[in-house]
N, CA, C and O atoms as a GROMACS GRO file, in nm:
protein
  372
    1MET      N    1   0.090  -0.114   0.002
    1MET     CA    2   0.021  -0.013  -0.006
    1MET      C    3   0.083   0.119  -0.005
    1MET      O    4   0.042   0.214  -0.071
    2LYS      N    5   0.195   0.120   0.082
    2LYS     CA    6   0.278   0.237   0.099
    2LYS      C    7   0.331   0.258  -0.034
    2LYS      O    8   0.334   0.374  -0.076
    3GLN      N    9   0.378   0.157  -0.114
    3GLN     CA   10   0.442   0.170  -0.267
    3GLN      C   11   0.338   0.231  -0.347
    3GLN      O   12   0.377   0.312  -0.432
    4TRP      N   13   0.218   0.211  -0.338
    4TRP     CA   14   0.131   0.279  -0.435
    4TRP      C   15   0.118   0.436  -0.397
    4TRP      O   16   0.112   0.525  -0.482
    5ILE      N   17   0.115   0.456  -0.270
    5ILE     CA   18   0.104   0.593  -0.236
    5ILE      C   19   0.239   0.680  -0.272
    5ILE      O   20   0.235   0.799  -0.301
    6LEU      N   21   0.349   0.609  -0.268
    6LEU     CA   22   0.471   0.664  -0.296
    6LEU      C   23   0.478   0.684  -0.458
    6LEU      O   24   0.526   0.784  -0.510
    7ALA      N   25   0.430   0.588  -0.519
    7ALA     CA   26   0.444   0.588  -0.682
    7ALA      C   27   0.352   0.694  -0.720
    7ALA      O   28   0.385   0.768  -0.813
    8GLY      N   29   0.218   0.716  -0.651
    8GLY     CA   30   0.132   0.813  -0.693
    8GLY      C   31   0.188   0.965  -0.660
    8GLY      O   32   0.158   1.066  -0.722
    9ALA      N   33   0.268   0.957  -0.554
    9ALA     CA   34   0.310   1.108  -0.521
    9ALA      C   35   0.424   1.142  -0.621
    9ALA      O   36   0.436   1.256  -0.665
   10LEU      N   37   0.511   1.038  -0.657
   10LEU     CA   38   0.614   1.067  -0.750
   10LEU      C   39   0.567   1.101  -0.891
   10LEU      O   40   0.633   1.177  -0.962
   11LEU      N   41   0.460   1.049  -0.930
   11LEU     CA   42   0.398   1.079  -1.064
   11LEU      C   43   0.320   1.218  -1.060
   11LEU      O   44   0.316   1.286  -1.162
   12VAL      N   45   0.260   1.260  -0.946
   12VAL     CA   46   0.199   1.386  -0.931
   12VAL      C   47   0.297   1.499  -0.915
   12VAL      O   48   0.278   1.608  -0.968
   13SER      N   49   0.398   1.472  -0.843
   13SER     CA   50   0.491   1.595  -0.818
   13SER      C   51   0.531   1.677  -0.933
   13SER      O   52   0.543   1.798  -0.911
   14PRO      N   53   0.556   1.632  -1.059
   14PRO     CA   54   0.583   1.734  -1.166
   14PRO      C   55   0.465   1.820  -1.189
   14PRO      O   56   0.476   1.942  -1.207
   15LEU      N   57   0.356   1.760  -1.189
   15LEU     CA   58   0.241   1.855  -1.214
   15LEU      C   59   0.218   1.938  -1.108
   15LEU      O   60   0.176   2.047  -1.144
   16LEU      N   61   0.231   1.923  -0.986
   16LEU     CA   62   0.224   2.005  -0.879
   16LEU      C   63   0.344   2.114  -0.896
   16LEU      O   64   0.321   2.232  -0.866
   17ALA      N   65   0.445   2.083  -0.936
   17ALA     CA   66   0.561   2.189  -0.947
   17ALA      C   67   0.519   2.279  -1.076
   17ALA      O   68   0.543   2.400  -1.074
   18GLN      N   69   0.471   2.231  -1.162
   18GLN     CA   70   0.431   2.315  -1.288
   18GLN      C   71   0.309   2.400  -1.250
   18GLN      O   72   0.297   2.512  -1.298
   19ALA      N   73   0.215   2.349  -1.165
   19ALA     CA   74   0.114   2.432  -1.118
   19ALA      C   75   0.157   2.537  -1.033
   19ALA      O   76   0.098   2.645  -1.041
   20MET      N   77   0.253   2.522  -0.948
   20MET     CA   78   0.299   2.625  -0.863
   20MET      C   79   0.378   2.729  -0.937
   20MET      O   80   0.369   2.848  -0.906
   21ASP      N   81   0.458   2.685  -1.036
   21ASP     CA   82   0.533   2.774  -1.114
   21ASP      C   83   0.442   2.882  -1.198
   21ASP      O   84   0.475   3.000  -1.214
   22SER      N   85   0.317   2.820  -1.252
   22SER     CA   86   0.231   2.909  -1.320
   22SER      C   87   0.155   3.005  -1.221
   22SER      O   88   0.120   3.118  -1.257
   23ALA      N   89   0.133   2.960  -1.106
   23ALA     CA   90   0.068   3.048  -0.998
   23ALA      C   91   0.153   3.151  -0.976
   23ALA      O   92   0.105   3.258  -0.938
   24ASN      N   93   0.287   3.141  -0.996
   24ASN     CA   94   0.374   3.259  -0.957
   24ASN      C   95   0.396   3.375  -1.051
   24ASN      O   96   0.450   3.480  -1.018
   25THR      N   97   0.348   3.346  -1.176
   25THR     CA   98   0.343   3.442  -1.281
   25THR      C   99   0.246   3.555  -1.248
   25THR      O  100   0.137   3.534  -1.195
   26VAL      N  101   0.296   3.682  -1.283
   26VAL     CA  102   0.209   3.800  -1.256
   26VAL      C  103   0.121   3.820  -1.379
   26VAL      O  104   0.173   3.830  -1.490
   27ALA      N  105  -0.004   3.827  -1.363
   27ALA     CA  106  -0.095   3.859  -1.468
   27ALA      C  107  -0.082   3.989  -1.530
   27ALA      O  108  -0.074   4.089  -1.459
   28GLY      N  109  -0.079   3.999  -1.664
   28GLY     CA  110  -0.062   4.109  -1.731
   28GLY      C  111   0.070   4.130  -1.800
   28GLY      O  112   0.092   4.219  -1.882
   29THR      N  113   0.154   4.040  -1.760
   29THR     CA  114   0.299   4.074  -1.799
   29THR      C  115   0.340   3.995  -1.936
   29THR      O  116   0.450   4.017  -1.987
   30THR      N  117   0.257   3.913  -1.988
   30THR     CA  118   0.294   3.846  -2.103
   30THR      C  119   0.229   3.911  -2.221
   30THR      O  120   0.133   3.985  -2.202
   31ALA      N  121   0.275   3.888  -2.346
   31ALA     CA  122   0.213   3.965  -2.456
   31ALA      C  123   0.080   3.912  -2.493
   31ALA      O  124  -0.001   3.984  -2.550
   32ARG      N  125   0.054   3.780  -2.460
   32ARG     CA  126  -0.081   3.718  -2.472
   32ARG      C  127  -0.187   3.797  -2.365
   32ARG      O  128  -0.299   3.831  -2.402
   33ASP      N  129  -0.148   3.817  -2.258
   33ASP     CA  130  -0.235   3.879  -2.160
   33ASP      C  131  -0.249   4.021  -2.187
   33ASP      O  132  -0.350   4.076  -2.144
   34GLN      N  133  -0.153   4.097  -2.259
   34GLN     CA  134  -0.175   4.240  -2.290
   34GLN      C  135  -0.264   4.224  -2.410
   34GLN      O  136  -0.360   4.302  -2.408
   35GLN      N  137  -0.259   4.150  -2.506
   35GLN     CA  138  -0.330   4.148  -2.628
   35GLN      C  139  -0.477   4.111  -2.586
   35GLN      O  140  -0.571   4.158  -2.650
   36GLU      N  141  -0.497   4.030  -2.480
   36GLU     CA  142  -0.633   4.006  -2.421
   36GLU      C  143  -0.703   4.124  -2.381
   36GLU      O  144  -0.817   4.152  -2.417
   37VAL      N  145  -0.621   4.200  -2.295
   37VAL     CA  146  -0.684   4.319  -2.240
   37VAL      C  147  -0.716   4.420  -2.336
   37VAL      O  148  -0.820   4.486  -2.329
   38LEU      N  149  -0.614   4.436  -2.442
   38LEU     CA  150  -0.645   4.537  -2.542
   38LEU      C  151  -0.785   4.495  -2.633
   38LEU      O  152  -0.869   4.576  -2.673
   39THR      N  153  -0.787   4.364  -2.650
   39THR     CA  154  -0.915   4.311  -2.709
   39THR      C  155  -1.047   4.332  -2.631
   39THR      O  156  -1.152   4.360  -2.688
   40TRP      N  157  -1.035   4.317  -2.496
   40TRP     CA  158  -1.162   4.365  -2.429
   40TRP      C  159  -1.181   4.507  -2.432
   40TRP      O  160  -1.292   4.557  -2.450
   41LEU      N  161  -1.084   4.570  -2.418
   41LEU     CA  162  -1.116   4.732  -2.422
   41LEU      C  163  -1.171   4.771  -2.547
   41LEU      O  164  -1.265   4.850  -2.553
   42GLN      N  165  -1.118   4.720  -2.648
   42GLN     CA  166  -1.176   4.762  -2.786
   42GLN      C  167  -1.319   4.707  -2.799
   42GLN      O  168  -1.402   4.773  -2.860
   43LEU      N  169  -1.350   4.596  -2.747
   43LEU     CA  170  -1.482   4.555  -2.757
   43LEU      C  171  -1.572   4.623  -2.665
   43LEU      O  172  -1.693   4.620  -2.686
   44GLN      N  173  -1.525   4.683  -2.569
   44GLN     CA  174  -1.599   4.769  -2.477
   44GLN      C  175  -1.636   4.892  -2.545
   44GLN      O  176  -1.751   4.931  -2.559
   45SER      N  177  -1.517   4.959  -2.593
   45SER     CA  178  -1.542   5.095  -2.653
   45SER      C  179  -1.625   5.094  -2.786
   45SER      O  180  -1.696   5.190  -2.817
   46SER      N  181  -1.611   4.980  -2.865
   46SER     CA  182  -1.691   4.988  -2.994
   46SER      C  183  -1.832   4.961  -2.964
   46SER      O  184  -1.909   5.000  -3.051
   47GLY      N  185  -1.889   4.900  -2.853
   47GLY     CA  186  -2.020   4.873  -2.840
   47GLY      C  187  -2.058   4.761  -2.920
   47GLY      O  188  -2.176   4.762  -2.955
   48GLN      N  189  -1.987   4.664  -2.959
   48GLN     CA  190  -2.034   4.552  -3.044
   48GLN      C  191  -2.097   4.453  -2.960
   48GLN      O  192  -2.173   4.371  -3.011
   49ALA      N  193  -2.068   4.452  -2.812
   49ALA     CA  194  -2.119   4.359  -2.740
   49ALA      C  195  -2.226   4.423  -2.638
   49ALA      O  196  -2.261   4.368  -2.534
   50ALA      N  197  -2.270   4.536  -2.680
   50ALA     CA  198  -2.370   4.623  -2.588
   50ALA      C  199  -2.506   4.540  -2.584
   50ALA      O  200  -2.544   4.464  -2.673
   51SER      N  201  -2.563   4.566  -2.479
   51SER     CA  202  -2.707   4.495  -2.466
   51SER      C  203  -2.804   4.558  -2.552
   51SER      O  204  -2.799   4.680  -2.568
   52ALA      N  205  -2.891   4.490  -2.606
   52ALA     CA  206  -2.997   4.541  -2.677
   52ALA      C  207  -3.095   4.620  -2.599
   52ALA      O  208  -3.165   4.704  -2.656
   53ASN      N  209  -3.105   4.595  -2.469
   53ASN     CA  210  -3.186   4.669  -2.383
   53ASN      C  211  -3.134   4.795  -2.326
   53ASN      O  212  -3.033   4.797  -2.255
   54ARG      N  213  -3.198   4.897  -2.355
   54ARG     CA  214  -3.146   5.031  -2.306
   54ARG      C  215  -3.153   5.035  -2.157
   54ARG      O  216  -3.254   4.998  -2.098
   55GLN      N  217  -3.038   5.082  -2.091
   55GLN     CA  218  -3.012   5.087  -1.973
   55GLN      C  219  -3.030   5.231  -1.918
   55GLN      O  220  -2.957   5.316  -1.969
   56SER      N  221  -3.118   5.270  -1.818
   56SER     CA  222  -3.128   5.385  -1.790
   56SER      C  223  -3.186   5.400  -1.632
   56SER      O  224  -3.251   5.311  -1.577
   57ALA      N  225  -3.153   5.514  -1.578
   57ALA     CA  226  -3.197   5.532  -1.439
   57ALA      C  227  -3.308   5.620  -1.439
   57ALA      O  228  -3.315   5.713  -1.520
   58THR      N  229  -3.409   5.595  -1.342
   58THR     CA  230  -3.528   5.687  -1.315
   58THR      C  231  -3.491   5.816  -1.275
   58THR      O  232  -3.376   5.831  -1.235
   59PRO      N  233  -3.566   5.910  -1.279
   59PRO     CA  234  -3.526   6.049  -1.234
   59PRO      C  235  -3.503   6.053  -1.094
   59PRO      O  236  -3.419   6.131  -1.050
   60ALA      N  237  -3.580   5.964  -1.004
   60ALA     CA  238  -3.539   5.973  -0.862
   60ALA      C  239  -3.414   5.906  -0.846
   60ALA      O  240  -3.344   5.947  -0.753
   61GLU      N  241  -3.368   5.806  -0.919
   61GLU     CA  242  -3.233   5.732  -0.891
   61GLU      C  243  -3.132   5.842  -0.933
   61GLU      O  244  -3.037   5.862  -0.858
   62ARG      N  245  -3.146   5.909  -1.041
   62ARG     CA  246  -3.045   6.010  -1.077
   62ARG      C  247  -3.026   6.132  -0.974
   62ARG      O  248  -2.918   6.187  -0.953
   63ASP      N  249  -3.151   6.168  -0.913
   63ASP     CA  250  -3.155   6.276  -0.818
   63ASP      C  251  -3.082   6.226  -0.687
   63ASP      O  252  -3.006   6.302  -0.628
   64ARG      N  253  -3.106   6.099  -0.641
   64ARG     CA  254  -3.037   6.037  -0.531
   64ARG      C  255  -2.882   6.033  -0.549
   64ARG      O  256  -2.806   6.067  -0.459
   65ALA      N  257  -2.839   5.989  -0.671
   65ALA     CA  258  -2.692   5.981  -0.709
   65ALA      C  259  -2.631   6.124  -0.703
   65ALA      O  260  -2.521   6.142  -0.650
   66TYR      N  261  -2.699   6.218  -0.756
   66TYR     CA  262  -2.657   6.360  -0.749
   66TYR      C  263  -2.634   6.395  -0.605
   66TYR      O  264  -2.526   6.435  -0.562
   67GLN      N  265  -2.739   6.378  -0.533
   67GLN     CA  266  -2.736   6.429  -0.392
   67GLN      C  267  -2.621   6.360  -0.324
   67GLN      O  268  -2.557   6.424  -0.240
   68ARG      N  269  -2.591   6.239  -0.352
   68ARG     CA  270  -2.468   6.170  -0.290
   68ARG      C  271  -2.346   6.221  -0.323
   68ARG      O  272  -2.254   6.225  -0.242
   69TYR      N  273  -2.337   6.271  -0.466
   69TYR     CA  274  -2.218   6.341  -0.515
   69TYR      C  275  -2.199   6.472  -0.451
   69TYR      O  276  -2.086   6.508  -0.422
   70LEU      N  277  -2.300   6.544  -0.428
   70LEU     CA  278  -2.288   6.679  -0.359
   70LEU      C  279  -2.264   6.664  -0.214
   70LEU      O  280  -2.203   6.754  -0.155
   71LYS      N  281  -2.305   6.558  -0.152
   71LYS     CA  282  -2.261   6.548  -0.017
   71LYS      C  283  -2.135   6.509   0.013
   71LYS      O  284  -2.089   6.533   0.125
   72SER      N  285  -2.059   6.442  -0.087
   72SER     CA  286  -1.927   6.415  -0.069
   72SER      C  287  -1.836   6.523  -0.051
   72SER      O  288  -1.724   6.498  -0.008
   73TYR      N  289  -1.875   6.663  -0.083
   73TYR     CA  290  -1.805   6.773  -0.082
   73TYR      C  291  -1.811   6.850   0.052
   73TYR      O  292  -1.752   6.955   0.078
   74THR      N  293  -1.885   6.786   0.123
   74THR     CA  294  -1.918   6.850   0.276
   74THR      C  295  -1.810   6.807   0.375
   74THR      O  296  -1.784   6.884   0.468
   75ARG      N  297  -1.750   6.703   0.364
   75ARG     CA  298  -1.645   6.634   0.430
   75ARG      C  299  -1.506   6.706   0.412
   75ARG      O  300  -1.469   6.732   0.298
   76GLU      N  301  -1.436   6.736   0.512
   76GLU     CA  302  -1.306   6.775   0.509
   76GLU      C  303  -1.213   6.667   0.464
   76GLU      O  304  -1.236   6.550   0.492
   77ILE      N  305  -1.108   6.706   0.392
   77ILE     CA  306  -0.994   6.616   0.352
   77ILE      C  307  -0.921   6.579   0.476
   77ILE      O  308  -0.896   6.674   0.550
   78PRO      N  309  -0.887   6.475   0.510
   78PRO     CA  310  -0.805   6.440   0.640
   78PRO      C  311  -0.668   6.498   0.617
   78PRO      O  312  -0.621   6.510   0.503
   79GLU      N  313  -0.605   6.534   0.724
   79GLU     CA  314  -0.469   6.589   0.718
   79GLU      C  315  -0.371   6.506   0.670
   79GLU      O  316  -0.283   6.550   0.596
   80TYR      N  317  -0.377   6.380   0.704
   80TYR     CA  318  -0.271   6.280   0.648
   80TYR      C  319  -0.279   6.253   0.503
   80TYR      O  320  -0.192   6.183   0.450
   81LEU      N  321  -0.386   6.307   0.429
   81LEU     CA  322  -0.376   6.303   0.278
   81LEU      C  323  -0.329   6.408   0.210
   81LEU      O  324  -0.305   6.404   0.089
   82LEU      N  325  -0.308   6.536   0.300
   82LEU     CA  326  -0.251   6.644   0.250
   82LEU      C  327  -0.099   6.650   0.267
   82LEU      O  328  -0.047   6.625   0.376
   83ASP      N  329  -0.032   6.684   0.160
   83ASP     CA  330   0.127   6.675   0.177
   83ASP      C  331   0.165   6.809   0.094
   83ASP      O  332   0.138   6.834  -0.024
   84ASP      N  333   0.234   6.885   0.185
   84ASP     CA  334   0.284   7.019   0.126
   84ASP      C  335   0.379   6.995  -0.005
   84ASP      O  336   0.379   7.071  -0.102
   85ASN      N  337   0.453   6.890   0.007
   85ASN     CA  338   0.560   6.880  -0.105
   85ASN      C  339   0.497   6.838  -0.232
   85ASN      O  340   0.526   6.901  -0.334
   86ASN      N  341   0.405   6.728  -0.237
   86ASN     CA  342   0.348   6.677  -0.354
   86ASN      C  343   0.209   6.719  -0.394
   86ASN      O  344   0.156   6.704  -0.505
   87GLY      N  345   0.158   6.775  -0.281
   87GLY     CA  346   0.015   6.818  -0.306
   87GLY      C  347  -0.091   6.738  -0.253
   87GLY      O  348  -0.195   6.782  -0.204
   88PHE      N  349  -0.052   6.599  -0.267
   88PHE     CA  350  -0.130   6.491  -0.221
   88PHE      C  351  -0.060   6.358  -0.197
   88PHE      O  352   0.021   6.316  -0.279
   89SER      N  353  -0.094   6.281  -0.068
   89SER     CA  354  -0.026   6.175  -0.036
   89SER      C  355  -0.114   6.071   0.058
   89SER      O  356  -0.202   6.110   0.134
   90THR      N  357  -0.080   5.951   0.043
   90THR     CA  358  -0.175   5.856   0.096
   90THR      C  359  -0.083   5.813   0.266
   90THR      O  360  -0.134   5.737   0.348
   91ASP      N  361   0.024   5.865   0.280
   91ASP     CA  362   0.108   5.824   0.409
   91ASP      C  363   0.033   5.878   0.506
   91ASP      O  364  -0.016   5.990   0.490
   92LYS      N  365   0.013   5.804   0.625
   92LYS     CA  366  -0.036   5.864   0.745
   92LYS      C  367   0.092   5.906   0.824
   92LYS      O  368   0.201   5.850   0.819
   93LYS      N  369   0.058   6.008   0.893
   93LYS     CA  370   0.179   6.071   0.986
   93LYS      C  371   0.149   6.047   1.115
   93LYS      O  372   0.225   6.086   1.204
   0.00000   0.00000   0.00000
């Protein structure tokens, strides 16, 4: 029984190593990934895959969205986001 387990482990180990190597690659770094992204962006901007159903918001939905937008200007910008050197920073002090 132990021999079967050992044999199975030896047969599967190259597949596991290959899977781990492919998991370490960073998405978007290969030419194929870049081309795929460009294809999706082209499809989106051309409207070729757009829905036949018109998508719109009701006047009440548009008004609520606009009110949320206006309300966002009532809050102060936190001090840690302001940086005199660069104008804007995300480093907390």
